[in-house]
C-alpha positions as CSV (number, residue, x, y, z in Angstrom):
1,X,-18.4,2.4,-60.9
2,X,-16.9,-0.7,-62.5
3,X,-15.1,-3.8,-61.5
4,X,-11.7,-3.5,-59.9
5,X,-9.3,-6.1,-61.3
6,X,-6.1,-7.6,-59.9
7,X,-5.5,-8.9,-63.3
8,X,-7.6,-10.2,-66.2
9,X,-7.4,-13.7,-64.7
10,X,-7.7,-13.0,-60.9
11,X,-10.7,-10.7,-60.2
12,X,-11.4,-8.8,-57.1
13,X,-14.9,-7.6,-57.5
14,X,-16.5,-4.6,-55.8
15,X,-19.4,-4.6,-58.2
16,X,-20.2,-6.0,-61.6
17,X,-21.2,-4.8,-65.1
18,X,-24.4,-5.9,-66.7
19,X,-23.1,-6.6,-70.2
20,X,-24.8,-7.2,-73.5
21,X,-22.5,-8.8,-76.1
22,X,-23.6,-8.7,-79.8
23,X,-21.6,-10.8,-82.3
24,X,-20.2,-14.2,-81.3
25,X,-17.9,-14.9,-84.2
26,X,-14.3,-16.1,-84.2
27,X,-13.2,-13.3,-81.9
28,X,-16.4,-12.4,-80.2
29,X,-17.1,-15.9,-78.8
30,X,-13.8,-15.9,-76.8
31,X,-14.2,-12.2,-75.8
32,X,-17.6,-12.9,-74.4
33,X,-16.3,-16.0,-72.6
34,X,-13.7,-13.8,-70.9
35,X,-16.3,-11.4,-69.6
36,X,-18.5,-14.3,-68.3
37,X,-15.5,-15.9,-66.6
38,X,-14.9,-12.6,-64.8
39,X,-18.3,-12.9,-63.2
40,X,-20.3,-10.3,-65.1
41,X,-23.9,-11.0,-66.0
42,X,-23.7,-11.3,-69.8
43,X,-26.6,-11.2,-72.2
44,X,-25.7,-12.4,-75.7
45,X,-27.0,-12.1,-79.2
46,X,-25.9,-13.4,-82.6
47,X,-27.8,-14.1,-85.8
48,X,-26.4,-17.6,-85.7
49,X,-28.3,-19.5,-83.0
50,X,-25.6,-22.2,-82.9
51,X,-23.1,-19.6,-81.7
52,X,-25.4,-18.4,-79.0
53,X,-26.0,-22.0,-77.9
54,X,-22.2,-22.5,-77.5
55,X,-21.8,-19.4,-75.4
56,X,-24.9,-20.1,-73.4
57,X,-23.2,-23.3,-72.2
58,X,-20.4,-21.1,-70.8
59,X,-22.9,-18.9,-68.9
60,X,-24.1,-16.4,-71.4
61,X,-27.8,-15.5,-71.3
62,X,-29.3,-15.6,-74.9
63,X,-31.7,-12.9,-76.1
64,X,-34.2,-13.3,-78.9
65,X,-33.4,-9.9,-80.3
66,X,-31.0,-7.0,-80.1
67,X,-33.8,-4.9,-78.7
68,X,-34.3,-7.3,-75.8
69,X,-30.6,-7.3,-75.0
70,X,-30.5,-3.5,-75.1
71,X,-33.3,-3.3,-72.5
72,X,-31.4,-5.5,-70.1
73,X,-27.8,-4.4,-70.4
74,X,-26.1,-1.2,-69.1
75,X,-22.9,-1.8,-71.2
76,X,-23.3,-3.2,-74.7
77,X,-20.3,-4.6,-76.6
78,X,-20.6,-4.9,-80.4
79,X,-18.2,-7.2,-82.4
80,X,-19.5,-7.5,-86.0
81,X,-17.8,-7.4,-89.4
82,X,-18.8,-4.3,-91.3
83,X,-20.0,-0.7,-91.4
84,X,-23.5,-2.0,-92.5
85,X,-23.6,-4.5,-89.6
86,X,-22.7,-1.9,-87.0
87,X,-25.3,0.6,-88.5
88,X,-27.9,-2.2,-88.3
89,X,-27.0,-3.1,-84.7
90,X,-27.0,0.5,-83.4
91,X,-30.2,1.2,-85.2
92,X,-31.8,-1.5,-83.2
93,X,-30.1,-0.7,-79.9
94,X,-31.0,3.0,-79.8
95,X,-34.8,2.8,-79.5
96,X,-34.5,0.1,-76.7
97,X,-31.5,1.2,-74.7
98,X,-31.7,2.6,-71.1
99,X,-30.6,6.2,-70.5
100,X,-26.9,6.3,-69.7
101,X,-26.1,3.1,-71.7
102,X,-22.5,2.8,-72.8
103,X,-21.9,1.1,-76.1
104,X,-18.4,-0.2,-76.8
105,X,-18.0,-1.0,-80.5
106,X,-15.1,-3.3,-80.9
107,X,-15.7,-3.9,-84.6
108,X,-13.3,-2.6,-87.3
109,X,-15.2,-0.1,-89.3
110,X,-14.8,3.4,-90.8
111,X,-13.8,6.1,-88.3
112,X,-16.2,8.4,-90.1
113,X,-19.1,6.1,-89.8
114,X,-18.3,5.4,-86.1
115,X,-18.3,9.1,-85.2
116,X,-21.6,9.5,-87.0
117,X,-23.2,6.7,-85.0
118,X,-21.7,7.9,-81.7
119,X,-23.4,11.3,-82.3
120,X,-26.7,9.5,-82.8
121,X,-26.3,7.5,-79.6
122,X,-25.4,10.7,-77.7
123,X,-28.6,12.4,-79.0
124,X,-30.6,9.5,-77.4
125,X,-28.9,9.7,-74.0
126,X,-26.2,7.1,-74.4
127,X,-22.5,7.1,-75.0
128,X,-20.6,5.2,-77.6
129,X,-16.9,4.6,-77.9
130,X,-14.8,2.7,-80.5
131,X,-12.5,0.0,-79.1
132,X,-11.2,-2.2,-82.0
133,X,-8.8,-5.0,-81.1
134,X,-5.4,-6.2,-82.4
135,X,-4.0,-9.7,-82.3
136,X,-6.0,-12.7,-83.2
137,X,-8.0,-15.7,-81.8
138,X,-5.3,-17.0,-79.5
139,X,-5.1,-13.6,-77.7
140,X,-8.9,-13.5,-77.5
141,X,-8.8,-16.8,-75.7
142,X,-6.1,-15.9,-73.3
143,X,-7.3,-12.3,-72.7
144,X,-4.2,-10.7,-74.2
145,X,-5.8,-8.6,-76.9
146,X,-4.6,-5.1,-77.6
147,X,-7.5,-2.6,-77.4
148,X,-7.3,0.8,-79.1
149,X,-9.9,3.2,-77.7
150,X,-11.5,6.4,-79.1
151,X,-14.0,8.3,-77.1
152,X,-14.6,10.4,-74.0
153,X,-11.8,9.9,-71.5
154,X,-14.1,9.6,-68.5
155,X,-16.0,6.9,-70.3
156,X,-12.8,5.2,-71.1
157,X,-11.8,5.3,-67.5
158,X,-15.2,3.9,-66.4
159,X,-15.1,0.9,-68.8
160,X,-11.4,0.1,-68.5
161,X,-12.0,-2.7,-65.9
162,X,-14.4,-4.3,-68.4
163,X,-11.9,-4.0,-71.2
164,X,-9.3,-5.6,-69.0
165,X,-11.3,-8.8,-69.0
166,X,-10.4,-9.1,-72.7
167,X,-7.0,-7.4,-73.1
168,X,-3.8,-6.5,-71.3
169,X,-2.6,-3.7,-73.6
170,X,-5.3,-1.0,-73.6
171,X,-4.7,2.6,-74.8
172,X,-6.9,5.7,-75.1
173,X,-6.0,7.3,-78.5
174,X,-8.3,10.4,-78.3
175,X,-11.9,11.3,-79.2
176,X,-14.4,9.2,-81.1
177,X,-12.9,7.6,-84.2
178,X,-9.3,7.7,-82.9
179,X,-9.2,4.1,-81.9
180,X,-10.4,3.1,-85.3
181,X,-7.9,5.4,-87.0
182,X,-5.2,3.7,-85.0
183,X,-6.5,0.2,-85.9
184,X,-6.4,1.1,-89.6
185,X,-2.8,2.4,-89.2
186,X,-1.9,-0.8,-87.5
187,X,-3.5,-3.1,-90.1
188,X,-2.0,-1.1,-92.9
189,X,1.4,-1.7,-91.5
190,X,0.7,-5.4,-90.9
191,X,-0.4,-5.8,-94.5
192,X,2.7,-4.1,-95.8
193,X,5.0,-6.1,-93.5
194,X,3.2,-9.2,-94.6
195,X,3.7,-8.4,-98.3
196,X,7.4,-7.9,-97.6
197,X,7.6,-11.3,-95.9
198,X,5.7,-13.0,-98.7
199,X,8.0,-11.6,-101.4
200,X,11.1,-12.5,-99.3
201,X,9.8,-16.1,-98.9
202,X,9.1,-16.4,-102.6
203,X,12.7,-15.2,-103.4
204,X,14.2,-17.5,-100.8
205,X,12.3,-20.5,-102.1
206,X,13.4,-19.7,-105.7
207,X,17.0,-19.5,-104.4
208,X,16.6,-23.0,-103.0
209,X,17.0,-21.9,-99.3
210,X,15.6,-24.0,-96.5
211,X,12.7,-22.2,-94.9
212,X,13.5,-23.0,-91.3
213,X,17.0,-21.6,-91.9
214,X,15.6,-18.6,-93.6
215,X,13.4,-17.7,-90.6
216,X,16.3,-18.2,-88.2
217,X,18.6,-16.1,-90.3
218,X,16.0,-13.3,-90.5
219,X,15.8,-13.3,-86.7
220,X,19.5,-12.4,-86.5
221,X,19.0,-9.0,-88.1
222,X,16.7,-6.0,-88.5
223,X,14.3,-8.0,-90.6
224,X,12.9,-9.9,-87.7
225,X,9.1,-9.3,-87.3
226,X,6.2,-10.7,-85.4
227,X,4.3,-11.7,-88.6
228,X,7.1,-14.0,-89.8
229,X,7.8,-15.4,-86.3
230,X,4.1,-16.2,-85.7
231,X,3.2,-17.4,-89.2
232,X,6.3,-19.3,-90.5
233,X,5.2,-22.7,-89.3
234,X,1.7,-22.6,-90.7
235,X,2.9,-21.0,-94.0
236,X,5.5,-23.8,-94.4
237,X,2.8,-26.4,-93.8
238,X,0.5,-24.6,-96.2
239,X,-2.0,-24.5,-93.3
240,X,-4.3,-21.6,-94.0
241,X,-7.0,-22.5,-91.5
242,X,-8.5,-19.1,-90.5
243,X,-7.2,-17.4,-87.4
244,X,-7.9,-14.0,-88.9
245,X,-10.0,-14.3,-92.0
246,X,-8.7,-13.2,-95.3
247,X,-12.0,-11.5,-96.1
248,X,-11.7,-9.3,-92.9
249,X,-8.2,-8.1,-93.9
250,X,-9.5,-7.4,-97.4
251,X,-12.3,-5.3,-95.9
252,X,-9.8,-3.5,-93.7
253,X,-7.5,-2.7,-96.6
254,X,-10.4,-1.1,-98.4
255,X,-11.3,0.9,-95.3
256,X,-7.7,2.1,-95.1
257,X,-7.6,3.4,-98.6
258,X,-11.0,5.1,-98.3
259,X,-10.0,6.7,-95.0
260,X,-6.7,7.9,-96.4
261,X,-8.4,9.5,-99.3
262,X,-10.8,11.2,-97.1
263,X,-7.8,12.8,-95.5
264,X,-6.3,13.8,-98.8
265,X,-3.7,11.0,-99.0
266,X,-2.9,8.4,-101.7
267,X,-0.8,5.7,-100.1
268,X,1.0,3.8,-102.9
269,X,2.1,0.6,-101.0
270,X,-1.2,0.3,-99.2
271,X,-2.9,0.5,-102.6
272,X,-0.7,-2.3,-103.8
273,X,-1.5,-4.5,-100.8
274,X,-5.2,-3.8,-101.2
275,X,-4.8,-5.1,-104.8
276,X,-3.4,-8.3,-103.6
277,X,-6.4,-8.8,-101.3
278,X,-8.9,-7.9,-103.9
279,X,-7.3,-10.5,-106.2
280,X,-7.5,-13.0,-103.4
281,X,-11.2,-12.3,-102.9
282,X,-11.8,-12.9,-106.6
283,X,-10.0,-16.2,-106.2
284,X,-12.2,-17.2,-103.3
285,X,-9.7,-17.1,-100.5
286,X,-12.1,-15.1,-98.2
287,X,-12.6,-17.9,-95.6
288,X,-8.9,-18.8,-95.4
289,X,-6.4,-17.2,-93.0
290,X,-5.0,-13.8,-94.1
291,X,-1.6,-15.5,-94.5
292,X,-3.0,-17.1,-97.6
293,X,-2.0,-13.8,-99.3
294,X,1.3,-15.6,-100.1
295,X,-0.6,-17.6,-102.7
296,X,-1.3,-14.4,-104.7
297,X,2.2,-13.1,-104.4
298,X,3.7,-16.4,-105.6
299,X,1.5,-16.4,-108.7
300,X,2.0,-12.8,-109.5
301,X,5.8,-12.9,-109.1
302,X,6.0,-15.8,-111.5
303,X,3.5,-14.3,-114.0
304,X,5.4,-11.0,-114.2
305,X,8.8,-12.7,-114.6
306,X,7.5,-14.8,-117.5
307,X,6.5,-11.7,-119.5
């Protein structure tokens, strides 16, 4: 039985989860803080001690290893960057976890890999679900993340109060891997919308149009979109401080293409967007915000026109 919530700000507690949170990066730090603020005992681990020190000041309880955390927690949240990272984490959790442990992997990885790991966890007496998030740092801070869940429905129901500490829009998509499949669909669409916005801005600039007026004019019609609305100010200022790292979106675009191919699909526009991100990684944009993709579009548009 989990925590009953009036909202993800005001909590009415009948009982608490004992949480282990692994991965305190840009998103994980704020997600862990939300759980701590909700009153749950929260054990924390990150390979970067400075990150643990920061969250410890908020009330997190640092562990010296993943194995120590797994021995203490009944619910383990994983928020790390890649397939390899999740494999490594789960490999260390399984030998140490308690029977009945629930692992909530909120990373964005391959649905195929996630299902494979969920089966291994099940063989050892635990349960694993995938619960990747949408939106970025600001939503992690405010507890407004979207959370896309794949896994057993009864487990989803049991952990929903915990997920509500971090997000307001939470949806069960189906069995293991379904949350990740939906996350890849979502990020593919974001990348394709972003590329359309980038090309539009390049054309508008070449035409001598004022950017503020362009954004306002787009809002009058069917072209209005969340990406332009939320990123116009920072793009205009050429402020690419990372809110969602370029390297993470590059990784996601590669996951998307690989997953589509595993389903017998070759998605032309997604492949094109992946190419933009691969070029950006070659040009060392990985630590900038993913909106820095406009730099690649600007260069490529001019280069092709000059031929």
